[in-house]
C-alpha positions in Angstrom: 47.7 7.6 51.2 49.3 10.7 52.4 50.0 13.4 50.3 53.9 12.7 50.3 53.5 9.8 49.3 50.8 10.4 46.3 53.3 13.5 45.5 55.6 11.0 45.2 53.5 8.2 43.1 53.1 11.8 40.8 56.7 12.4 40.0 57.6 9.2 39.8 54.9 8.6 36.7 55.5 11.7 35.6 59.6 11.4 35.2 58.7 8.0 33.2 56.9 9.8 31.4 59.1 12.2 30.4 61.8 10.2 30.0 60.0 7.9 27.8 59.4 10.8 25.7 62.6 12.3 25.0 64.0 8.6 23.9 61.4 8.5 21.6 61.9 11.7 20.3 65.7 10.8 20.1 64.8 7.7 17.8 62.5 9.7 15.6 65.1 12.5 15.1 67.6 9.4 13.9 65.1 7.5 11.8 64.3 11.0 9.9 68.1 10.9 9.7 68.3 7.7 8.4 65.5 8.0 6.0 67.2 10.8 4.2 70.5 8.7 3.9 68.4 5.7 2.5 67.7 7.9 0.1 71.3 8.0 -1.1 71.3 4.0 -1.3 71.8 2.7 -5.4 71.3 -0.7 -6.7 74.3 -1.8 -7.2 76.5 -0.3 -4.5 78.8 -1.9 -2.1 77.4 -2.4 1.4 80.7 -1.0 3.4 79.5 2.2 1.6 75.8 1.6 2.8 76.9 0.8 6.3 79.4 4.0 5.7 76.1 6.0 5.1 73.6 4.0 7.5 75.5 2.9 10.2 75.1 -0.5 12.2 71.6 -2.1 11.3 69.3 -2.7 13.8 68.7 -5.8 12.9 69.2 -8.0 10.1 67.8 -11.6 8.4 69.7 -14.2 5.6 68.0 -15.8 3.5 68.3 -17.9 0.0 66.8 -17.0 -3.3 67.3 -18.4 -6.6 70.4 -20.4 -5.1 72.1 -17.3 -3.6 72.8 -16.2 -0.1 70.9 -12.6 1.0 71.2 -10.8 3.7 68.3 -7.7 4.6 69.7 -5.2 7.2 67.0 -3.4 9.1 67.4 0.1 9.7 65.0 2.4 12.7 62.3 3.6 10.6 59.7 7.3 11.2 57.2 6.0 13.6 54.3 6.0 11.0 56.5 4.2 7.6 54.5 2.2 6.0 57.6 -0.1 5.8 60.8 -0.3 7.2 64.2 1.3 6.1 66.2 -1.7 4.6 68.5 -2.9 1.9 69.0 -6.4 0.7 72.5 -7.4 -0.1 73.8 -10.5 -2.2 76.4 -12.2 0.3 78.4 -13.4 -2.2 78.9 -10.1 -4.3 78.6 -7.8 -1.8 76.1 -6.0 -3.4 72.9 -4.1 -2.6 70.3 -5.5 -4.6 66.8 -3.8 -3.3 66.5 -0.7 -1.0 63.2 0.4 0.9 63.4 3.5 2.4 60.6 3.4 5.1 58.3 6.5 3.9 
């Protein structure tokens, strides 16, 4: 392999690693911000207030418990968190029933 080809390959690999590291760093900063916001959420809050604090969730799941429909909203969590940052909301009342902040 020629020196130029080897240099181009090294530059491409380095660029990929650098871009991945920058995005990973941005995600970690955002996750820490969301963790701080999550600690402000209280059981009984309206989901609209949670949305104002946390923004758009990265995922959500719907389920039924005791005959009532619920939604779990998941948010970006810090890398070494023991659990996802999430909140469970009753669909009928639109009130928060459970909050887990990814510590």
